[in-house]
C-alpha positions in Angstrom: 153.2 -190.3 80.0 153.8 -190.9 76.3 155.0 -194.5 76.7 152.8 -196.8 78.8 153.7 -200.4 79.7 150.3 -201.9 79.5 151.3 -205.0 81.3 152.3 -202.8 84.3 149.0 -200.9 83.9 147.0 -204.2 84.0 149.0 -205.4 87.0 148.4 -202.2 88.9 144.7 -202.2 87.9 144.1 -205.8 88.9 145.6 -205.2 92.3 143.7 -202.1 93.2 141.2 -202.2 96.1 137.6 -202.8 95.0 136.6 -199.2 95.8 139.3 -197.8 93.4 138.4 -200.3 90.7 134.7 -199.2 91.1 135.8 -195.6 90.6 137.8 -196.6 87.5 134.8 -198.5 86.0 132.5 -195.6 86.7 134.7 -193.3 84.6 135.2 -195.9 81.8 138.2 -198.1 82.6 137.7 -201.4 80.8 139.7 -204.6 81.3 139.1 -205.4 77.7 140.7 -202.2 76.6 143.8 -202.7 78.7 144.1 -206.4 77.6 143.7 -205.2 74.0 146.5 -202.8 74.3 148.7 -205.5 75.8 148.0 -207.5 72.6 149.0 -204.5 70.5 145.6 -203.4 69.4 145.2 -199.7 68.4 142.6 -197.6 70.3 139.4 -197.3 68.3 138.6 -194.0 70.0 141.1 -191.5 71.3 138.7 -190.5 74.1 138.9 -194.0 75.5 142.6 -193.9 75.4 142.6 -190.5 77.2 140.4 -191.8 80.0 142.8 -194.7 80.6 145.9 -192.4 80.5 144.3 -189.9 82.9 143.3 -192.6 85.3 146.9 -194.0 85.4 148.2 -190.4 85.9 145.7 -190.0 88.8 146.8 -193.2 90.4 150.4 -192.1 90.3 149.5 -188.7 91.8 147.4 -190.5 94.4 150.5 -192.4 95.5 152.5 -189.2 95.7 149.8 -187.6 97.8 150.0 -190.6 100.1 153.7 -189.7 100.5 155.3 -192.5 98.6 158.7 -191.4 97.4 159.0 -190.1 93.8 161.4 -192.9 93.1 159.1 -195.6 94.4 156.2 -194.3 92.4 158.3 -194.0 89.2 159.4 -197.6 89.6 155.9 -198.9 90.3 154.4 -197.2 87.3 157.6 -197.5 85.2 157.4 -193.7 84.5 160.5 -191.6 84.1 161.1 -189.6 87.3 161.4 -186.4 85.3 158.0 -187.0 83.6 156.5 -187.8 87.0 157.8 -184.6 88.5 156.5 -182.6 85.5 153.1 -184.3 85.9 153.1 -183.3 89.6 154.1 -179.7 88.9 151.5 -179.3 86.1 148.8 -180.8 88.4 149.8 -178.3 91.2 149.7 -175.4 88.8 146.3 -176.5 87.5 144.9 -176.9 91.0 146.2 -173.4 92.0 144.1 -171.9 89.2 141.0 -172.8 91.2 142.3 -171.7 94.6 140.7 -168.5 95.8 141.9 -166.6 98.8 
């Protein structure tokens, strides 16, 4: 997810159910940060940017888990399908590291 359309991010964020927005706020998602990115401001701290990117990735993966099609999720988040598949595969590989038989 190297390129983020911050307008799309804000649109998705603002339409999330209250419970998901509460989760986002608990981990550090800020309306002011997203709006600043829309206006072209640079991130003052890389860690804040990483939190926002990870949350967006988590939302995309959440849609895939809820069995939305890859194409629909890619269109909703304006993410390249190949990048989304790679994210899904990397997440599965990471999760398998913690699976114990």
